[in-house]
N, C-alpha and C positions, 0 to 999 in steps of 0.2 A: 229396354222399353222404348218403343219407337216414339217419336215425335207427333204430336197430335195437331192438327191444322183444322180450326174450325172456318166453314166457309158458310158467309152468309151473303146469300145469291137468289134473286126470285128468279130469273130464267132457268129452265129445267137444263135447257142445252149447254150452258154455260157452265152451271153447277157440276153438271156430269160430266164435262170434258175436265174441269177443275179436279174434281175427284178422282178421274182415271189417270191422269196426270201425275197426281200426286202420289197416289196409290202404288203405281207402276214404279215411282222411284223411292218407293219406302216409308212413304209416311201414312200414319193412320188418318183417316179424315173424320169429320162429321159434319154433314150437310141439311141442316133441319130445312124443312119446306115452309113451317109455320113460323111465323116470325112474333107471334104475340106474346110467347114464353122465351124468347131468346135471350133475355139478361140473366133468366133462370138456368138455361142451357149453359151457358158461358160459365156461370159459377160452378154448375156440377160438373162440367167436362174438364174444367182447369186446362184449357188448351194451351199450345207453346205459341199458336201465332193465330191472328183471325185475320181472314180476307174478306174484308168487307165492302157490300156495292153501297153506294148513295142512297139510290130511288128504291124503296123497297114499300111494300104494300102496307100502310097503315101506320110506315114510320119513316124515318129517314136513318141512313149511316151517320149522319152526323150528330143526331141525337142519341143514337146508340153508343158511338165513340165517346159522348159525352159522360155518359151513363156507366160506360164500362170504366173510365178513368177515375173513377170515385172508388173502384174498389180494386182495381188491378191496374198494374203496368205493361200486362202481356203487350208483345209486339201488336202494331194493327198496322195493316196495309188496305188502304182503298184499291180496290180492283175495280172498274167503272167506265161506262162509256161516256159521262159526264167529263166534256174536257176544257173546261173553260180557267182562267186564271184564278177565278174566285172561288170555284170549287178547290180547286188544289190549295188554295191559301187558307179556306175553311179547314178540310182537311186537316190539316199541319195544327192550324191553330187550335184545334179542339182536340188535339192528342194525338192524331195519326202519325205514325212513324215513315209512311211513303205513300206514295200517289201513282200508280198506274193507271194509265188509260188506252182504251182502243178505240179508233173511229167506228162509227154504225155498221159503214160498208167499205170495207178494204176494198172491194174490187172496183171502187171509183177512183181510187187513188193509183191504180193499176193500170187504170185504162189511158 
């Protein structure tokens, strides 16, 4: 059985890149585009790992993480462009297992 990773990301480009990368490395991926029922999806899919964005339409990754922790210990990695120390602290304090960030425009860093 393949390990299942649930990608909760609202940016279609990032979501699809993550799916492609993970699937090409042998993982099963689930990547909902509607976040209104994401808690039900987590319960139904029972993923081995959740990749979670902080800023989502209608909710936040922080609140989703808090809710997931009421019923599951699945590892949660925040993957986000939010890169303040407070974002990282909140993600860990609310039950996240890791925090990965990337700058909005990496071309600026290379110039």
